C-alpha positions as CSV (number, residue, x, y, z in Angstrom):
1,M,2.4,2.9,-19.8
2,A,6.3,2.9,-19.1
3,E,7.4,1.5,-16.1
4,A,8.0,3.8,-13.5
5,T,11.5,4.4,-12.3
6,Y,12.5,4.7,-8.1
7,E,12.7,8.4,-8.7
8,D,9.3,8.8,-10.2
9,V,8.0,7.0,-7.2
10,E,9.7,8.7,-5.0
11,K,8.2,11.7,-6.4
12,I,4.7,10.6,-6.0
13,I,5.1,9.6,-2.9
14,E,6.5,13.2,-1.8
15,E,2.6,14.3,-2.7
16,F,0.7,11.6,0.0
17,P,0.1,12.7,3.5
18,P,2.0,11.1,6.2
19,S,-0.4,8.2,6.9
20,T,-0.7,7.1,3.1
21,K,3.4,6.9,3.1
22,K,3.7,5.1,6.3
23,I,1.8,2.6,4.5
24,F,3.5,2.3,1.8
25,E,6.8,2.1,3.6
26,V,5.5,-0.9,5.8
27,L,4.8,-2.9,2.7
28,R,7.7,-2.1,0.8
29,S,9.9,-3.0,3.8
30,K,7.6,-6.2,5.3
31,G,6.2,-7.1,2.3
32,P,2.5,-8.3,1.3
33,M,-0.2,-7.6,4.0
34,T,-3.9,-7.8,4.5
35,Q,-5.5,-4.5,5.9
36,K,-5.9,-5.6,8.8
37,D,-2.1,-6.5,9.3
38,L,-1.4,-2.7,8.3
39,I,-4.1,-1.5,10.9
40,N,-2.4,-3.9,13.6
41,E,1.8,-2.6,11.8
42,T,0.5,1.3,12.1
43,S,-2.0,2.2,14.3
44,L,-3.7,3.8,11.9
45,S,-7.7,3.9,12.0
46,P,-9.2,1.2,9.8
47,R,-10.6,4.2,7.4
48,T,-7.4,6.1,7.4
49,V,-6.0,2.8,6.0
50,R,-8.4,2.1,3.7
51,H,-7.8,5.6,2.3
52,A,-4.3,5.0,1.8
53,I,-4.6,2.0,-0.1
54,Q,-7.4,3.4,-2.4
55,R,-4.7,6.4,-3.3
56,L,-1.8,4.1,-3.6
57,K,-3.6,1.6,-6.0
58,E,-4.8,4.4,-7.7
59,K,-1.2,5.5,-8.7
60,G,-0.4,2.2,-9.1
61,L,2.2,2.0,-6.4
62,I,0.8,-1.5,-4.5
63,I,-1.3,-4.3,-5.8
64,E,-4.4,-6.2,-4.7
65,K,-4.2,-10.2,-4.5
66,F,-6.3,-12.6,-3.6
67,Y,-5.7,-13.9,-0.1
68,F,-6.2,-17.7,0.2
69,K,-6.1,-17.9,3.9
70,D,-9.1,-15.9,4.2
71,A,-11.3,-15.2,1.1
72,R,-12.9,-12.6,2.7
73,Q,-9.5,-10.3,2.8
74,R,-7.0,-9.0,0.2
75,L,-3.6,-9.0,0.2
76,Y,-1.8,-5.9,-0.7
77,C,1.8,-5.8,-1.9
78,P,4.2,-3.1,-3.6
79,S,3.9,-3.3,-7.5
80,K,7.0,-4.2,-9.3
81,N,8.5,-0.2,-9.4
């Protein structure tokens, strides 16, 4: 699959609900964060954050990495789009 352009990413993001857009913008501006960090940063519910993360991963807009400080958590960051 060809790499998505900035315009492609913006079109995909337009289709998401506000909560998912908020999660993506926070990751884009602040860099890698755990789910717990995202909950604290956005004041969204844990369920809402989990759902947003899942949607963004399905579209290839964020990637999940191992979090060395706490193996029970994952680190989420924007993919290289």
